[in-house]
KERO-140994 format. One record per residue: z, y, x of N, C-alpha, C, CB in turn; residue number from 1; chain. Coordinates in Angstrom, 1 decimal. Glycine has a CB too. Layout:
REM KERO-140994
@n_z = Z&n_y = Y&n_x = X&ca_z = Z&ca_y = Y&ca_x = X&c_z = Z&c_y = Y&c_x = X&cb_z = Z&cb_y = Y&cb_x = X&n = NUM&chain = A
...
//
This chain:
REM KERO-140994
@n_z = -37.5&n_y = -10.3&n_x = -39.3&ca_z = -36.4&ca_y = -10.9&ca_x = -38.6&c_z = -35.2&c_y = -9.9&c_x = -38.5&cb_z = -36.9&cb_y = -11.3&cb_x = -37.1&n = 1&chain = A
@n_z = -34.0&n_y = -10.4&n_x = -38.8&ca_z = -32.9&ca_y = -9.5&ca_x = -38.8&c_z = -32.5&c_y = -9.0&c_x = -37.3&cb_z = -31.7&cb_y = -10.1&cb_x = -39.4&n = 2&chain = A
@n_z = -31.9&n_y = -7.9&n_x = -37.3&ca_z = -31.5&ca_y = -7.4&ca_x = -36.0&c_z = -30.3&c_y = -8.2&c_x = -35.4&cb_z = -31.0&cb_y = -5.9&cb_x = -36.1&n = 3&chain = A
@n_z = -30.4&n_y = -8.6&n_x = -34.2&ca_z = -29.4&ca_y = -9.4&ca_x = -33.6&c_z = -28.5&c_y = -8.6&c_x = -32.7&cb_z = -30.0&cb_y = -10.6&cb_x = -32.8&n = 4&chain = A
@n_z = -27.2&n_y = -8.5&n_x = -33.0&ca_z = -26.3&ca_y = -7.8&ca_x = -32.2&c_z = -25.2&c_y = -8.8&c_x = -31.7&cb_z = -25.6&cb_y = -6.6&cb_x = -32.9&n = 5&chain = A
@n_z = -24.9&n_y = -8.7&n_x = -30.5&ca_z = -23.9&ca_y = -9.7&ca_x = -29.9&c_z = -22.5&c_y = -9.1&c_x = -30.1&cb_z = -24.3&cb_y = -10.0&cb_x = -28.4&n = 6&chain = A
@n_z = -22.0&n_y = -9.1&n_x = -31.3&ca_z = -20.8&ca_y = -8.5&ca_x = -31.6&c_z = -19.6&c_y = -9.2&c_x = -30.9&cb_z = -20.5&cb_y = -8.4&cb_x = -33.1&n = 7&chain = A
@n_z = -19.8&n_y = -10.5&n_x = -30.6&ca_z = -18.7&ca_y = -11.3&ca_x = -30.0&c_z = -18.5&c_y = -10.7&c_x = -28.6&cb_z = -19.1&cb_y = -12.8&cb_x = -29.9&n = 8&chain = A
@n_z = -19.5&n_y = -10.5&n_x = -27.8&ca_z = -19.4&ca_y = -10.0&ca_x = -26.5&c_z = -19.0&c_y = -8.5&c_x = -26.5&cb_z = -20.8&cb_y = -10.1&cb_x = -25.7&n = 9&chain = A
@n_z = -19.5&n_y = -7.7&n_x = -27.4&ca_z = -19.1&ca_y = -6.3&ca_x = -27.5&c_z = -17.6&c_y = -6.2&c_x = -27.8&cb_z = -19.8&cb_y = -5.6&cb_x = -28.6&n = 10&chain = A
@n_z = -17.1&n_y = -7.0&n_x = -28.7&ca_z = -15.7&ca_y = -7.0&ca_x = -29.1&c_z = -14.8&c_y = -7.4&c_x = -27.9&cb_z = -15.4&cb_y = -8.0&cb_x = -30.3&n = 11&chain = A
@n_z = -15.3&n_y = -8.5&n_x = -27.2&ca_z = -14.5&ca_y = -9.0&ca_x = -26.0&c_z = -14.4&c_y = -7.9&c_x = -24.9&cb_z = -15.2&cb_y = -10.2&cb_x = -25.4&n = 12&chain = A
@n_z = -15.6&n_y = -7.2&n_x = -24.7&ca_z = -15.6&ca_y = -6.1&ca_x = -23.7&c_z = -14.6&c_y = -5.0&c_x = -24.1&cb_z = -17.0&cb_y = -5.5&cb_x = -23.6&n = 13&chain = A
@n_z = -14.6&n_y = -4.6&n_x = -25.4&ca_z = -13.6&ca_y = -3.6&ca_x = -25.8&c_z = -12.2&c_y = -4.1&c_x = -25.7&cb_z = -14.0&cb_y = -3.2&cb_x = -27.2&n = 14&chain = A
@n_z = -12.0&n_y = -5.3&n_x = -26.1&ca_z = -10.6&ca_y = -5.9&ca_x = -26.1&c_z = -10.1&c_y = -5.9&c_x = -24.7&cb_z = -10.6&cb_y = -7.3&cb_x = -26.7&n = 15&chain = A
@n_z = -10.9&n_y = -6.2&n_x = -23.7&ca_z = -10.5&ca_y = -6.2&ca_x = -22.3&c_z = -10.1&c_y = -4.8&c_x = -21.8&cb_z = -11.7&cb_y = -6.7&cb_x = -21.4&n = 16&chain = A
@n_z = -10.8&n_y = -3.8&n_x = -22.2&ca_z = -10.5&ca_y = -2.5&ca_x = -21.8&c_z = -9.2&c_y = -2.0&c_x = -22.5&cb_z = -11.6&cb_y = -1.5&cb_x = -22.1&n = 17&chain = A
@n_z = -9.1&n_y = -2.3&n_x = -23.8&ca_z = -7.9&ca_y = -1.9&ca_x = -24.6&c_z = -6.6&c_y = -2.6&c_x = -24.0&cb_z = -8.1&cb_y = -2.2&cb_x = -26.0&n = 18&chain = A
@n_z = -6.8&n_y = -3.8&n_x = -23.6&ca_z = -5.7&ca_y = -4.6&ca_x = -23.0&c_z = -5.2&c_y = -3.9&c_x = -21.7&cb_z = -6.0&cb_y = -6.0&cb_x = -22.8&n = 19&chain = A
@n_z = -6.2&n_y = -3.4&n_x = -20.9&ca_z = -5.9&ca_y = -2.7&ca_x = -19.7&c_z = -5.2&c_y = -1.4&c_x = -20.0&cb_z = -7.1&cb_y = -2.5&cb_x = -18.8&n = 20&chain = A
@n_z = -5.4&n_y = -0.8&n_x = -21.1&ca_z = -4.9&ca_y = 0.5&ca_x = -21.5&c_z = -3.5&c_y = 0.4&c_x = -22.1&cb_z = -5.8&cb_y = 1.3&cb_x = -22.4&n = 21&chain = A
@n_z = -3.0&n_y = -0.8&n_x = -22.2&ca_z = -1.6&ca_y = -0.9&ca_x = -22.8&c_z = -0.6&c_y = -0.2&c_x = -21.9&cb_z = -1.2&cb_y = -2.4&cb_x = -22.9&n = 22&chain = A
@n_z = 0.3&n_y = 0.5&n_x = -22.6&ca_z = 1.3&ca_y = 1.2&ca_x = -21.9&c_z = 0.9&c_y = 2.7&c_x = -21.6&cb_z = 1.6&cb_y = 0.5&cb_x = -20.6&n = 23&chain = A
@n_z = -0.3&n_y = 3.1&n_x = -21.8&ca_z = -0.7&ca_y = 4.5&ca_x = -21.6&c_z = -0.1&c_y = 5.3&c_x = -22.8&cb_z = -2.2&cb_y = 4.6&cb_x = -21.6&n = 24&chain = A
@n_z = -0.1&n_y = 6.6&n_x = -22.6&ca_z = 0.5&ca_y = 7.5&ca_x = -23.5&c_z = -0.5&c_y = 8.1&c_x = -24.5&cb_z = 1.3&cb_y = 8.7&cb_x = -22.8&n = 25&chain = A
@n_z = -0.1&n_y = 8.3&n_x = -25.8&ca_z = -0.9&ca_y = 8.9&ca_x = -26.8&c_z = -2.1&c_y = 8.2&c_x = -27.1&cb_z = -1.2&cb_y = 10.3&cb_x = -26.3&n = 26&chain = A
@n_z = -3.3&n_y = 8.9&n_x = -27.2&ca_z = -4.5&ca_y = 8.3&ca_x = -27.6&c_z = -5.1&c_y = 7.5&c_x = -26.6&cb_z = -5.5&cb_y = 9.4&cb_x = -28.1&n = 27&chain = A
@n_z = -4.6&n_y = 7.6&n_x = -25.3&ca_z = -5.2&ca_y = 6.8&ca_x = -24.2&c_z = -5.0&c_y = 5.3&c_x = -24.5&cb_z = -4.6&cb_y = 7.2&cb_x = -22.9&n = 28&chain = A
@n_z = -4.0&n_y = 4.9&n_x = -25.3&ca_z = -3.8&ca_y = 3.5&ca_x = -25.5&c_z = -4.5&c_y = 2.9&c_x = -26.7&cb_z = -2.3&cb_y = 3.3&cb_x = -25.6&n = 29&chain = A
@n_z = -5.0&n_y = 3.7&n_x = -27.6&ca_z = -5.5&ca_y = 3.1&ca_x = -28.8&c_z = -6.9&c_y = 3.7&c_x = -29.4&cb_z = -4.5&cb_y = 3.2&cb_x = -29.9&n = 30&chain = A
@n_z = -7.4&n_y = 4.7&n_x = -28.7&ca_z = -8.7&ca_y = 5.2&ca_x = -29.1&c_z = -9.7&c_y = 4.8&c_x = -28.1&cb_z = -8.7&cb_y = 6.8&cb_x = -29.3&n = 31&chain = A
@n_z = -10.8&n_y = 4.1&n_x = -28.5&ca_z = -11.7&ca_y = 3.5&ca_x = -27.6&c_z = -12.2&c_y = 4.4&c_x = -26.5&cb_z = -12.8&cb_y = 2.9&cb_x = -28.3&n = 32&chain = A
@n_z = -12.8&n_y = 5.5&n_x = -26.9&ca_z = -13.5&ca_y = 6.4&ca_x = -25.9&c_z = -12.5&c_y = 6.9&c_x = -24.9&cb_z = -14.2&cb_y = 7.5&cb_x = -26.6&n = 33&chain = A
@n_z = -11.3&n_y = 7.3&n_x = -25.4&ca_z = -10.3&ca_y = 7.9&ca_x = -24.5&c_z = -9.7&c_y = 6.9&c_x = -23.6&cb_z = -9.2&cb_y = 8.6&cb_x = -25.3&n = 34&chain = A
@n_z = -9.5&n_y = 5.7&n_x = -24.2&ca_z = -8.9&ca_y = 4.6&ca_x = -23.4&c_z = -9.9&c_y = 4.1&c_x = -22.3&cb_z = -8.5&cb_y = 3.4&cb_x = -24.3&n = 35&chain = A
@n_z = -11.2&n_y = 4.1&n_x = -22.6&ca_z = -12.2&ca_y = 3.6&ca_x = -21.7&c_z = -12.2&c_y = 4.6&c_x = -20.5&cb_z = -13.6&cb_y = 3.6&cb_x = -22.3&n = 36&chain = A
@n_z = -12.2&n_y = 5.9&n_x = -20.7&ca_z = -12.2&ca_y = 6.9&ca_x = -19.6&c_z = -10.9&c_y = 6.8&c_x = -18.8&cb_z = -12.3&cb_y = 8.3&cb_x = -20.2&n = 37&chain = A
@n_z = -9.8&n_y = 6.6&n_x = -19.5&ca_z = -8.5&ca_y = 6.5&ca_x = -18.8&c_z = -8.4&c_y = 5.3&c_x = -17.9&cb_z = -7.3&cb_y = 6.5&cb_x = -19.8&n = 38&chain = A
@n_z = -8.9&n_y = 4.1&n_x = -18.4&ca_z = -8.9&ca_y = 2.9&ca_x = -17.6&c_z = -9.8&c_y = 3.0&c_x = -16.4&cb_z = -9.3&cb_y = 1.7&cb_x = -18.5&n = 39&chain = A
@n_z = -11.0&n_y = 3.6&n_x = -16.6&ca_z = -12.0&ca_y = 3.7&ca_x = -15.5&c_z = -11.4&c_y = 4.6&c_x = -14.4&cb_z = -13.3&cb_y = 4.3&cb_x = -16.0&n = 40&chain = A
@n_z = -10.7&n_y = 5.7&n_x = -14.8&ca_z = -10.1&ca_y = 6.6&ca_x = -13.9&c_z = -8.9&c_y = 5.9&c_x = -13.1&cb_z = -9.6&cb_y = 7.9&cb_x = -14.6&n = 41&chain = A
@n_z = -8.2&n_y = 5.1&n_x = -13.9&ca_z = -7.1&ca_y = 4.3&ca_x = -13.3&c_z = -7.6&c_y = 3.3&c_x = -12.3&cb_z = -6.3&cb_y = 3.6&cb_x = -14.4&n = 42&chain = A
@n_z = -8.7&n_y = 2.7&n_x = -12.5&ca_z = -9.3&ca_y = 1.8&ca_x = -11.6&c_z = -9.8&c_y = 2.5&c_x = -10.3&cb_z = -10.5&cb_y = 1.0&cb_x = -12.3&n = 43&chain = A
@n_z = -10.3&n_y = 3.7&n_x = -10.5&ca_z = -10.7&ca_y = 4.5&ca_x = -9.3&c_z = -9.5&c_y = 4.8&c_x = -8.5&cb_z = -11.4&cb_y = 5.8&cb_x = -9.8&n = 44&chain = A
@n_z = -8.4&n_y = 5.2&n_x = -9.1&ca_z = -7.2&ca_y = 5.5&ca_x = -8.4&c_z = -6.7&c_y = 4.3&c_x = -7.6&cb_z = -6.2&cb_y = 6.1&cb_x = -9.3&n = 45&chain = A
@n_z = -6.7&n_y = 3.1&n_x = -8.3&ca_z = -6.1&ca_y = 1.9&ca_x = -7.7&c_z = -7.0&c_y = 1.5&c_x = -6.5&cb_z = -6.0&cb_y = 0.8&cb_x = -8.7&n = 46&chain = A
@n_z = -8.3&n_y = 1.6&n_x = -6.6&ca_z = -9.2&ca_y = 1.3&ca_x = -5.5&c_z = -8.9&c_y = 2.2&c_x = -4.3&cb_z = -10.7&cb_y = 1.4&cb_x = -5.9&n = 47&chain = A
@n_z = -8.8&n_y = 3.5&n_x = -4.6&ca_z = -8.6&ca_y = 4.5&ca_x = -3.5&c_z = -7.2&c_y = 4.3&c_x = -2.9&cb_z = -8.7&cb_y = 5.9&cb_x = -4.0&n = 48&chain = A
@n_z = -6.2&n_y = 4.0&n_x = -3.7&ca_z = -4.9&ca_y = 4.0&ca_x = -3.2&c_z = -4.5&c_y = 2.7&c_x = -2.5&cb_z = -3.9&cb_y = 4.3&cb_x = -4.3&n = 49&chain = A
@n_z = -5.3&n_y = 1.6&n_x = -2.7&ca_z = -5.1&ca_y = 0.4&ca_x = -1.9&c_z = -5.4&c_y = 0.7&c_x = -0.4&cb_z = -6.0&cb_y = -0.7&cb_x = -2.3&n = 50&chain = A
@n_z = -6.3&n_y = 1.6&n_x = -0.1&ca_z = -6.6&ca_y = 2.1&ca_x = 1.2&c_z = -5.4&c_y = 3.0&c_x = 1.7&cb_z = -8.0&cb_y = 2.7&cb_x = 1.3&n = 51&chain = A
@n_z = -5.0&n_y = 3.9&n_x = 0.8&ca_z = -4.0&ca_y = 4.9&ca_x = 1.2&c_z = -2.7&c_y = 4.3&c_x = 1.5&cb_z = -3.9&cb_y = 5.9&cb_x = 0.1&n = 52&chain = A
@n_z = -2.4&n_y = 3.2&n_x = 0.8&ca_z = -1.1&ca_y = 2.5&ca_x = 1.0&c_z = -1.0&c_y = 2.0&c_x = 2.4&cb_z = -1.0&cb_y = 1.4&cb_x = 0.0&n = 53&chain = A
@n_z = -2.1&n_y = 1.5&n_x = 3.0&ca_z = -2.0&ca_y = 1.0&ca_x = 4.3&c_z = -1.7&c_y = 2.1&c_x = 5.3&cb_z = -3.4&cb_y = 0.3&cb_x = 4.7&n = 54&chain = A
@n_z = -2.3&n_y = 3.3&n_x = 5.1&ca_z = -2.1&ca_y = 4.4&ca_x = 6.0&c_z = -0.6&c_y = 4.9&c_x = 5.8&cb_z = -3.0&cb_y = 5.6&cb_x = 5.6&n = 55&chain = A
@n_z = -0.1&n_y = 4.9&n_x = 4.6&ca_z = 1.2&ca_y = 5.4&ca_x = 4.4&c_z = 2.3&c_y = 4.5&c_x = 5.0&cb_z = 1.5&cb_y = 5.5&cb_x = 2.9&n = 56&chain = A
@n_z = 2.0&n_y = 3.2&n_x = 4.9&ca_z = 3.0&ca_y = 2.2&ca_x = 5.5&c_z = 3.0&c_y = 2.3&c_x = 7.0&cb_z = 2.7&cb_y = 0.8&cb_x = 5.1&n = 57&chain = A
@n_z = 1.8&n_y = 2.4&n_x = 7.6&ca_z = 1.7&ca_y = 2.5&ca_x = 9.1&c_z = 2.4&c_y = 3.8&c_x = 9.6&cb_z = 0.2&cb_y = 2.6&cb_x = 9.6&n = 58&chain = A
@n_z = 2.3&n_y = 4.9&n_x = 8.8&ca_z = 3.0&ca_y = 6.1&ca_x = 9.2&c_z = 4.5&c_y = 5.9&c_x = 9.1&cb_z = 2.5&cb_y = 7.2&cb_x = 8.2&n = 59&chain = A
@n_z = 5.0&n_y = 5.2&n_x = 8.0&ca_z = 6.4&ca_y = 5.0&ca_x = 7.9&c_z = 6.9&c_y = 4.1&c_x = 9.0&cb_z = 6.7&cb_y = 4.3&cb_x = 6.5&n = 60&chain = A
@n_z = 6.2&n_y = 3.1&n_x = 9.4&ca_z = 6.6&ca_y = 2.2&ca_x = 10.5&c_z = 6.7&c_y = 3.0&c_x = 11.8&cb_z = 5.6&cb_y = 1.0&cb_x = 10.7&n = 61&chain = A
@n_z = 5.8&n_y = 3.9&n_x = 12.0&ca_z = 5.8&ca_y = 4.7&ca_x = 13.3&c_z = 7.0&c_y = 5.6&c_x = 13.3&cb_z = 4.5&cb_y = 5.5&cb_x = 13.4&n = 62&chain = A
@n_z = 7.4&n_y = 6.2&n_x = 12.1&ca_z = 8.6&ca_y = 7.0&ca_x = 12.0&c_z = 9.8&c_y = 6.2&c_x = 12.3&cb_z = 8.7&cb_y = 7.7&cb_x = 10.7&n = 63&chain = A
@n_z = 9.9&n_y = 5.0&n_x = 11.8&ca_z = 11.1&ca_y = 4.2&ca_x = 12.0&c_z = 11.2&c_y = 3.7&c_x = 13.4&cb_z = 11.1&cb_y = 3.0&cb_x = 11.0&n = 64&chain = A
@n_z = 10.1&n_y = 3.4&n_x = 14.0&ca_z = 10.1&ca_y = 2.9&ca_x = 15.4&c_z = 10.5&c_y = 4.1&c_x = 16.3&cb_z = 8.8&cb_y = 2.4&cb_x = 15.9&n = 65&chain = A
@n_z = 10.0&n_y = 5.3&n_x = 16.0&ca_z = 10.3&ca_y = 6.5&ca_x = 16.8&c_z = 11.8&c_y = 6.8&c_x = 16.7&cb_z = 9.5&cb_y = 7.7&cb_x = 16.3&n = 66&chain = A
@n_z = 12.4&n_y = 6.7&n_x = 15.5&ca_z = 13.8&ca_y = 7.0&ca_x = 15.4&c_z = 14.6&c_y = 6.0&c_x = 16.2&cb_z = 14.2&cb_y = 6.9&cb_x = 13.9&n = 67&chain = A
@n_z = 14.2&n_y = 4.7&n_x = 16.1&ca_z = 15.0&ca_y = 3.7&ca_x = 16.8&c_z = 14.8&c_y = 3.8&c_x = 18.3&cb_z = 14.5&cb_y = 2.3&cb_x = 16.4&n = 68&chain = A
@n_z = 13.6&n_y = 4.2&n_x = 18.7&ca_z = 13.4&ca_y = 4.3&ca_x = 20.2&c_z = 14.2&c_y = 5.5&c_x = 20.7&cb_z = 11.9&cb_y = 4.5&cb_x = 20.5&n = 69&chain = A
@n_z = 14.2&n_y = 6.6&n_x = 20.0&ca_z = 14.9&ca_y = 7.8&ca_x = 20.4&c_z = 16.5&c_y = 7.6&c_x = 20.5&cb_z = 14.6&cb_y = 9.0&cb_x = 19.5&n = 70&chain = A
@n_z = 16.9&n_y = 6.7&n_x = 19.6&ca_z = 18.4&ca_y = 6.3&ca_x = 19.6&c_z = 18.7&c_y = 5.6&c_x = 20.9&cb_z = 18.7&cb_y = 5.4&cb_x = 18.4&n = 71&chain = A
@n_z = 17.7&n_y = 4.9&n_x = 21.5&ca_z = 17.9&ca_y = 4.2&ca_x = 22.7&c_z = 17.3&c_y = 4.9&c_x = 23.9&cb_z = 17.2&cb_y = 2.8&cb_x = 22.6&n = 72&chain = A
@n_z = 17.0&n_y = 6.2&n_x = 23.8&ca_z = 16.6&ca_y = 7.0&ca_x = 24.9&c_z = 15.2&c_y = 7.0&c_x = 25.4&cb_z = 17.5&cb_y = 6.7&cb_x = 26.0&n = 73&chain = A
@n_z = 14.3&n_y = 6.7&n_x = 24.4&ca_z = 12.8&ca_y = 6.6&ca_x = 24.7&c_z = 12.1&c_y = 7.4&c_x = 23.6&cb_z = 12.3&cb_y = 5.2&cb_x = 24.9&n = 74&chain = A
@n_z = 10.9&n_y = 7.8&n_x = 24.0&ca_z = 10.0&ca_y = 8.4&ca_x = 22.9&c_z = 9.2&c_y = 7.3&c_x = 22.4&cb_z = 9.1&cb_y = 9.6&cb_x = 23.5&n = 75&chain = A
@n_z = 8.6&n_y = 7.5&n_x = 21.2&ca_z = 7.7&ca_y = 6.5&ca_x = 20.6&c_z = 6.6&c_y = 6.1&c_x = 21.5&cb_z = 7.2&cb_y = 7.0&cb_x = 19.2&n = 76&chain = A
@n_z = 5.9&n_y = 7.1&n_x = 22.0&ca_z = 4.7&ca_y = 6.8&ca_x = 22.8&c_z = 5.0&c_y = 6.0&c_x = 24.1&cb_z = 3.9&cb_y = 8.1&cb_x = 23.1&n = 77&chain = A
@n_z = 6.1&n_y = 6.4&n_x = 24.7&ca_z = 6.5&ca_y = 5.7&ca_x = 25.9&c_z = 6.9&c_y = 4.3&c_x = 25.6&cb_z = 7.6&cb_y = 6.4&cb_x = 26.6&n = 78&chain = A
@n_z = 7.6&n_y = 4.1&n_x = 24.5&ca_z = 8.0&ca_y = 2.8&ca_x = 24.1&c_z = 6.8&c_y = 1.9&c_x = 23.7&cb_z = 9.0&cb_y = 2.9&cb_x = 22.8&n = 79&chain = A
@n_z = 5.9&n_y = 2.4&n_x = 22.9&ca_z = 4.8&ca_y = 1.6&ca_x = 22.5&c_z = 3.9&c_y = 1.2&c_x = 23.7&cb_z = 4.0&cb_y = 2.3&cb_x = 21.4&n = 80&chain = A
@n_z = 3.7&n_y = 2.2&n_x = 24.6&ca_z = 2.9&ca_y = 1.9&ca_x = 25.9&c_z = 3.5&c_y = 0.8&c_x = 26.7&cb_z = 2.8&cb_y = 3.2&cb_x = 26.7&n = 81&chain = A
@n_z = 4.9&n_y = 0.8&n_x = 26.8&ca_z = 5.6&ca_y = -0.2&ca_x = 27.6&c_z = 5.6&c_y = -1.6&c_x = 26.8&cb_z = 7.0&cb_y = 0.2&cb_x = 27.9&n = 82&chain = A
@n_z = 5.6&n_y = -1.5&n_x = 25.5&ca_z = 5.6&ca_y = -2.8&ca_x = 24.7&c_z = 4.3&c_y = -3.5&c_x = 25.0&cb_z = 5.8&cb_y = -2.5&cb_x = 23.2&n = 83&chain = A
@n_z = 3.2&n_y = -2.7&n_x = 24.9&ca_z = 1.8&ca_y = -3.3&ca_x = 25.1&c_z = 1.7&c_y = -3.8&c_x = 26.6&cb_z = 0.7&cb_y = -2.2&cb_x = 24.9&n = 84&chain = A
@n_z = 2.2&n_y = -3.0&n_x = 27.6&ca_z = 2.0&ca_y = -3.5&ca_x = 29.0&c_z = 2.9&c_y = -4.6&c_x = 29.3&cb_z = 2.3&cb_y = -2.3&cb_x = 29.9&n = 85&chain = A
@n_z = 4.0&n_y = -4.8&n_x = 28.7&ca_z = 4.9&ca_y = -5.9&ca_x = 29.0&c_z = 4.5&c_y = -7.2&c_x = 28.3&cb_z = 6.4&cb_y = -5.5&cb_x = 28.6&n = 86&chain = A
@n_z = 3.5&n_y = -7.1&n_x = 27.4&ca_z = 3.0&ca_y = -8.3&ca_x = 26.7&c_z = 3.8&c_y = -8.8&c_x = 25.6&cb_z = 2.9&cb_y = -9.4&cb_x = 27.7&n = 87&chain = A
@n_z = 4.6&n_y = -7.9&n_x = 25.0&ca_z = 5.3&ca_y = -8.3&ca_x = 23.8&c_z = 4.4&c_y = -8.2&c_x = 22.6&cb_z = 6.6&cb_y = -7.3&cb_x = 23.6&n = 88&chain = A
@n_z = 4.3&n_y = -9.3&n_x = 21.8&ca_z = 3.3&ca_y = -9.4&ca_x = 20.8&c_z = 3.9&c_y = -9.1&c_x = 19.4&cb_z = 2.7&cb_y = -10.8&cb_x = 20.7&n = 89&chain = A
@n_z = 4.7&n_y = -8.0&n_x = 19.3&ca_z = 5.3&ca_y = -7.6&ca_x = 18.0&c_z = 4.5&c_y = -6.4&c_x = 17.5&cb_z = 6.8&cb_y = -7.3&cb_x = 18.2&n = 90&chain = A
@n_z = 4.1&n_y = -6.5&n_x = 16.3&ca_z = 3.4&ca_y = -5.4&ca_x = 15.7&c_z = 4.3&c_y = -4.3&c_x = 15.1&cb_z = 2.4&cb_y = -5.9&cb_x = 14.6&n = 91&chain = A
@n_z = 3.8&n_y = -3.2&n_x = 14.7&ca_z = 4.6&ca_y = -2.1&ca_x = 14.2&c_z = 5.4&c_y = -2.4&c_x = 13.0&cb_z = 3.7&cb_y = -0.9&cb_x = 13.9&n = 92&chain = A
@n_z = 4.9&n_y = -3.3&n_x = 12.2&ca_z = 5.7&ca_y = -3.7&ca_x = 11.0&c_z = 7.0&c_y = -4.4&c_x = 11.4&cb_z = 4.8&cb_y = -4.6&cb_x = 10.1&n = 93&chain = A
@n_z = 6.9&n_y = -5.3&n_x = 12.3&ca_z = 8.0&ca_y = -6.1&ca_x = 12.7&c_z = 9.0&c_y = -5.2&c_x = 13.5&cb_z = 7.6&cb_y = -7.3&cb_x = 13.6&n = 94&chain = A
@n_z = 8.4&n_y = -4.4&n_x = 14.4&ca_z = 9.3&ca_y = -3.5&ca_x = 15.2&c_z = 10.1&c_y = -2.5&c_x = 14.3&cb_z = 8.4&cb_y = -2.7&cb_x = 16.2&n = 95&chain = A
@n_z = 9.4&n_y = -2.0&n_x = 13.3&ca_z = 10.0&ca_y = -1.1&ca_x = 12.3&c_z = 11.2&c_y = -1.8&c_x = 11.6&cb_z = 9.0&cb_y = -0.5&cb_x = 11.3&n = 96&chain = A
@n_z = 10.9&n_y = -3.0&n_x = 11.2&ca_z = 12.0&ca_y = -3.8&ca_x = 10.5&c_z = 13.2&c_y = -4.0&c_x = 11.4&cb_z = 11.4&cb_y = -5.2&cb_x = 10.0&n = 97&chain = A
@n_z = 12.9&n_y = -4.4&n_x = 12.7&ca_z = 14.0&ca_y = -4.5&ca_x = 13.6&c_z = 14.8&c_y = -3.2&c_x = 13.8&cb_z = 13.4&cb_y = -5.0&cb_x = 15.0&n = 98&chain = A
@n_z = 14.1&n_y = -2.1&n_x = 14.0&ca_z = 14.7&ca_y = -0.8&ca_x = 14.2&c_z = 15.6&c_y = -0.5&c_x = 13.0&cb_z = 13.7&cb_y = 0.2&cb_x = 14.4&n = 99&chain = A
@n_z = 15.1&n_y = -0.8&n_x = 11.8&ca_z = 15.8&ca_y = -0.4&ca_x = 10.6&c_z = 17.0&c_y = -1.4&c_x = 10.3&cb_z = 14.9&cb_y = -0.4&cb_x = 9.4&n = 100&chain = A
@n_z = 16.7&n_y = -2.7&n_x = 10.3&ca_z = 17.7&ca_y = -3.6&ca_x = 9.8&c_z = 18.5&c_y = -4.4&c_x = 10.8&cb_z = 17.0&cb_y = -4.6&cb_x = 8.9&n = 101&chain = A
@n_z = 18.0&n_y = -4.4&n_x = 12.1&ca_z = 18.6&ca_y = -5.2&ca_x = 13.1&c_z = 18.6&c_y = -4.3&c_x = 14.4&cb_z = 17.9&cb_y = -6.6&cb_x = 13.4&n = 102&chain = A
@n_z = 19.4&n_y = -3.3&n_x = 14.4&ca_z = 19.4&ca_y = -2.4&ca_x = 15.6&c_z = 19.7&c_y = -3.0&c_x = 16.9&cb_z = 20.3&cb_y = -1.2&cb_x = 15.3&n = 103&chain = A
@n_z = 20.6&n_y = -4.0&n_x = 16.9&ca_z = 20.9&ca_y = -4.7&ca_x = 18.2&c_z = 19.7&c_y = -5.5&c_x = 18.7&cb_z = 22.1&cb_y = -5.6&cb_x = 17.9&n = 104&chain = A
@n_z = 19.0&n_y = -6.1&n_x = 17.8&ca_z = 17.8&ca_y = -6.8&ca_x = 18.3&c_z = 16.7&c_y = -5.8&c_x = 18.8&cb_z = 17.2&cb_y = -7.7&cb_x = 17.1&n = 105&chain = A
@n_z = 16.6&n_y = -4.7&n_x = 18.1&ca_z = 15.7&ca_y = -3.6&ca_x = 18.6&c_z = 16.1&c_y = -3.1&c_x = 20.0&cb_z = 15.6&cb_y = -2.5&cb_x = 17.6&n = 106&chain = A
@n_z = 17.4&n_y = -2.9&n_x = 20.1&ca_z = 17.9&ca_y = -2.4&ca_x = 21.4&c_z = 17.6&c_y = -3.4&c_x = 22.5&cb_z = 19.5&cb_y = -2.2&cb_x = 21.3&n = 107&chain = A
@n_z = 17.6&n_y = -4.7&n_x = 22.2&ca_z = 17.3&ca_y = -5.7&ca_x = 23.2&c_z = 15.8&c_y = -5.6&c_x = 23.6&cb_z = 17.6&cb_y = -7.2&cb_x = 22.7&n = 108&chain = A
@n_z = 15.0&n_y = -5.3&n_x = 22.6&ca_z = 13.5&ca_y = -5.1&ca_x = 22.9&c_z = 13.3&c_y = -3.9&c_x = 23.8&cb_z = 12.7&cb_y = -5.0&cb_x = 21.6&n = 109&chain = A
@n_z = 14.1&n_y = -2.8&n_x = 23.5&ca_z = 14.0&ca_y = -1.6&ca_x = 24.3&c_z = 14.4&c_y = -1.9&c_x = 25.7&cb_z = 14.8&cb_y = -0.5&cb_x = 23.7&n = 110&chain = A
@n_z = 15.5&n_y = -2.6&n_x = 25.9&ca_z = 16.0&ca_y = -2.9&ca_x = 27.2&c_z = 15.0&c_y = -3.8&c_x = 28.0&cb_z = 17.4&cb_y = -3.6&cb_x = 27.1&n = 111&chain = A
@n_z = 14.4&n_y = -4.7&n_x = 27.3&ca_z = 13.4&ca_y = -5.6&ca_x = 28.0&c_z = 12.2&c_y = -4.8&c_x = 28.5&cb_z = 12.9&cb_y = -6.6&cb_x = 27.0&n = 112&chain = A
@n_z = 11.7&n_y = -3.8&n_x = 27.7&ca_z = 10.6&ca_y = -3.0&ca_x = 28.2&c_z = 10.9&c_y = -1.9&c_x = 29.2&cb_z = 9.9&cb_y = -2.4&cb_x = 27.0&n = 113&chain = A
@n_z = 12.2&n_y = -1.5&n_x = 29.3&ca_z = 12.6&ca_y = -0.5&ca_x = 30.2&c_z = 12.5&c_y = -1.1&c_x = 31.6&cb_z = 14.0&cb_y = 0.1&cb_x = 30.0&n = 114&chain = A
//
């Protein structure tokens, strides 16, 4: 009985990886073993950095809210404490957007919590 190799599936598996390696530099884009390693590493980075991105954005929002609050004579911690106690249901993302793009609306929020 002849040896049966599923070359269709093998080829598809390789094609999938090579397609993911498009745009890489040098041998990473066209040599199978190098491309496979590069794609696997890239997938590890993308998994890790999906979590990191959330941390980075929260940090950015806090910095923007802090800057906006200090422009209006409050610290970040005092402002956020009063926002929570006054029952305003705006999250950090929205507050940061207001502080950055609509300072008059953010000032109104600050006046309301004072």
